[in-house]
C-alpha positions in Angstrom: 234.7 -23.7 180.3 234.0 -20.1 181.1 230.3 -19.3 180.8 228.9 -16.0 179.7 225.8 -14.0 179.9 225.2 -12.7 176.4 222.9 -9.7 176.1 221.8 -9.1 172.5 219.7 -6.4 170.8 217.3 -7.5 168.1 216.7 -4.8 165.4 219.8 -3.9 163.5 221.9 -6.3 165.5 220.5 -9.8 165.4 217.6 -9.1 163.0 217.8 -7.2 159.7 214.1 -6.9 159.3 211.1 -7.1 161.6 210.7 -10.9 161.8 213.3 -12.9 159.9 215.3 -15.5 161.8 217.1 -18.2 159.7 217.1 -21.8 160.7 220.9 -21.6 160.8 220.9 -18.8 163.3 218.3 -20.6 165.4 220.4 -23.8 165.6 223.5 -21.8 166.3 221.9 -20.0 169.3 220.7 -23.3 170.7 224.2 -24.6 170.4 225.5 -21.6 172.4 222.9 -22.3 175.0 223.8 -26.0 175.1 227.4 -25.1 176.1 226.0 -23.4 179.3 226.0 -19.8 178.1 222.9 -17.7 178.9 221.3 -15.5 176.2 219.2 -12.5 177.1 217.2 -10.5 174.6 217.5 -6.8 175.3 215.3 -4.8 173.0 213.2 -1.6 172.6 210.4 -3.8 171.3 207.4 -4.8 173.4 207.3 -8.4 174.6 204.6 -9.3 172.0 207.0 -8.7 169.1 210.1 -10.2 170.6 208.5 -13.3 171.9 209.0 -15.1 168.6 212.8 -14.8 168.9 212.7 -15.9 172.5 210.8 -19.0 171.6 212.8 -19.8 168.5 216.0 -19.9 170.5 214.4 -21.9 173.3 215.5 -19.3 175.9 214.9 -19.7 179.6 216.1 -16.3 180.8 214.3 -13.1 181.7 213.6 -10.8 178.7 214.3 -7.1 178.6 211.7 -5.0 176.7 211.2 -1.3 176.2 214.9 -0.7 176.6 214.8 -1.9 180.2 211.4 -0.4 181.0 209.9 -3.8 181.4 211.7 -7.0 182.5 209.8 -10.2 182.8 210.4 -13.9 182.9 208.0 -15.9 180.7 208.6 -19.1 182.6 209.0 -18.0 186.2 205.9 -16.7 187.8 207.9 -15.8 190.9 210.3 -13.5 189.0 210.4 -10.0 190.4 209.1 -8.0 187.4 210.7 -4.6 186.7 208.1 -2.1 185.2 209.3 1.5 184.8 206.6 3.9 183.6 206.3 7.6 182.8 203.6 9.7 184.3 200.7 9.8 181.9 200.2 13.5 182.7 203.8 14.2 181.3 203.2 12.1 178.2 199.9 13.9 177.5 201.5 17.3 178.1 204.4 16.5 175.7 201.9 15.4 173.1 199.4 18.3 173.5 202.1 21.0 173.7 203.8 19.8 170.5 200.7 19.0 168.4 201.8 21.4 165.7 205.0 19.4 165.2 203.3 15.9 165.4 202.2 13.7 162.6 201.3 10.7 164.8 202.1 9.2 168.1 201.5 6.1 170.2 202.3 4.8 173.7 202.1 1.5 175.4 201.1 0.1 178.7 202.8 -3.3 178.6 201.0 -4.8 175.6 198.2 -2.3 175.2 198.6 0.3 172.5 197.2 3.9 172.5 197.5 5.4 169.0 196.7 9.0 168.0 195.5 8.2 164.5 195.4 5.2 162.2 198.1 5.3 159.6 199.3 2.5 157.4 202.8 3.8 157.1 203.6 3.4 160.8 202.0 0.0 161.2 205.4 -1.8 161.3 206.3 0.3 164.4 203.2 -0.8 166.3 203.7 -4.5 166.3 199.9 -4.8 166.6 199.9 -8.6 166.5 199.6 -9.9 170.0 198.5 -6.6 171.6 196.0 -6.8 174.4 194.3 -3.6 173.3 194.5 -1.0 170.5 192.7 2.2 171.2 192.7 5.2 168.8 192.2 8.8 169.7 193.8 11.8 171.5 195.9 10.5 174.3 194.2 12.8 176.8 191.0 10.9 176.1 192.3 7.3 175.9 195.4 7.1 178.2 194.3 6.1 181.7 197.4 4.5 183.0 201.1 5.4 183.1 202.8 4.0 180.0 206.2 2.4 179.5 207.0 5.2 177.1 205.9 6.8 173.9 206.9 7.1 170.3 206.2 10.4 168.5 206.3 10.6 164.8 207.1 14.3 164.1 206.4 16.1 160.9 209.5 16.1 158.6 212.3 18.0 160.3 210.3 18.7 163.5 211.7 16.0 165.7 214.2 18.3 167.3 211.5 20.8 168.5 209.8 17.9 170.4 213.1 16.7 171.9 214.1 20.2 173.0 210.7 20.6 174.7 211.2 17.4 176.7 214.7 18.4 177.8 213.6 21.9 178.8 210.4 21.0 180.6 211.3 17.7 182.3 214.9 18.2 183.2 215.9 14.5 183.2 212.7 13.1 184.7 211.5 12.2 181.2 214.1 11.7 178.4 213.9 11.6 174.6 216.0 10.4 171.8 215.7 10.9 168.0 216.1 7.5 166.3 218.1 8.7 163.4 219.3 12.3 163.1 220.3 12.1 159.4 218.3 9.2 158.0 215.0 7.5 157.5 213.9 8.0 161.1 215.0 11.6 161.7 211.6 12.7 162.9 210.8 9.8 165.2 211.2 10.7 168.9 211.3 8.1 171.6 210.1 9.3 175.0 211.2 7.2 178.0 211.9 7.4 181.7 215.3 8.0 183.3 215.2 4.5 184.8 214.6 2.8 181.4 217.9 1.8 180.0 219.4 -1.5 178.9 222.5 -1.2 181.1 220.4 -1.2 184.3 218.3 -4.0 182.8 221.2 -6.3 182.0 222.8 -5.6 185.4 219.5 -6.6 187.0 219.3 -9.8 185.0 223.0 -10.6 185.6 222.5 -10.3 189.3 219.4 -12.4 189.3 221.1 -15.2 187.3 224.3 -15.0 189.4 226.7 -13.6 186.7 229.6 -11.4 187.6 229.9 -8.3 185.4 233.2 -9.7 184.1 231.3 -12.5 182.4 228.8 -10.3 180.6 228.9 -9.7 176.8 226.6 -7.1 175.2 226.0 -6.7 171.5 224.1 -3.9 169.9 223.8 -1.2 167.2 221.8 1.7 168.5 221.9 4.7 170.7 219.7 2.8 173.1 222.5 0.2 173.5 225.1 2.6 174.9 224.5 1.9 178.6 224.3 -1.9 178.0 227.7 -1.9 176.3 229.2 0.3 179.0 228.0 -2.1 181.7 229.3 -5.3 180.0 232.9 -6.4 180.4 232.9 -6.8 176.6 230.8 -4.3 174.6 230.4 -5.2 170.9 228.9 -3.0 168.2 227.9 -4.3 164.7 229.0 -2.5 161.6 227.1 0.7 160.8 226.1 1.2 164.4 225.1 4.6 165.8 228.2 6.9 166.0 227.7 7.4 169.8 227.7 3.6 170.3 230.9 3.1 168.3 232.6 5.5 170.8 232.0 3.2 173.7 232.3 -0.2 172.0 235.3 -2.5 172.9 234.9 -4.2 169.5 233.3 -3.0 166.3 232.4 -5.9 164.0 233.1 -5.8 160.3 229.6 -7.2 159.5 226.0 -6.0 159.7 223.0 -7.8 160.9 222.2 -8.8 157.3 225.7 -10.3 157.1 225.1 -12.4 160.2 227.3 -10.3 162.4 226.3 -11.8 165.7 226.7 -15.5 164.7 230.1 -14.8 163.1 231.4 -13.0 166.1 230.2 -15.5 168.7 231.3 -18.4 166.6 234.9 -17.2 166.7 234.8 -15.7 170.3 233.4 -18.9 171.8 235.6 -21.1 169.5 232.6 -22.7 167.7 233.9 -22.1 164.2 
């Protein structure tokens, strides 16, 4: 039987909310593993808030966090960790130079969180549970190490000003993406390094695990999944994915995460129906 490396995004792809995994999905993913396929989580989340899925599925592979910015192996102390960081001076500059456009912001150094100001509305984005540190204050005062990236919550309609500043000032050294240009997250700007992308992350894991690119399947829904789908032999987008992801997907599923898109697809593709 042909065995695949299956790289799967969490939010909006496998999960329809922050922390719900059904028993049915859990048993299905274990069944996929039992057939010899390897499952890799590739997410923008930190490790602390993706660990529950890793453990529920009983995985034994590396895990890709921060969109490829951090790759670790929970059970292999000899695994060569990948840790891409942005210069703290650049993150502080982006924050200070755009303060008029910013409602809130935070950045992370592995599992430590540096938050501009406490705000109940953004708590779901922080994934505080399991953090090694939560420090509140101006980043110029609190941030002492290079972070894996940053999230800036702009004032309504101001996200584009921040993104334009990053593009103009940093010319590709530091990149940004607005989470949702026309929807709920239209003012949330993600700041990340040029080396942090899921495509590079999945390639690294595939090579470490001995998989040829021809045996890689990638499933996602967001703009941050583009490089991952482009790298994989088979790139799969769930229904209602980001328009730019739909352009590069080999398959667009008729179901959403809430409709169990990943399980339905893999069940048929791997002939497990």
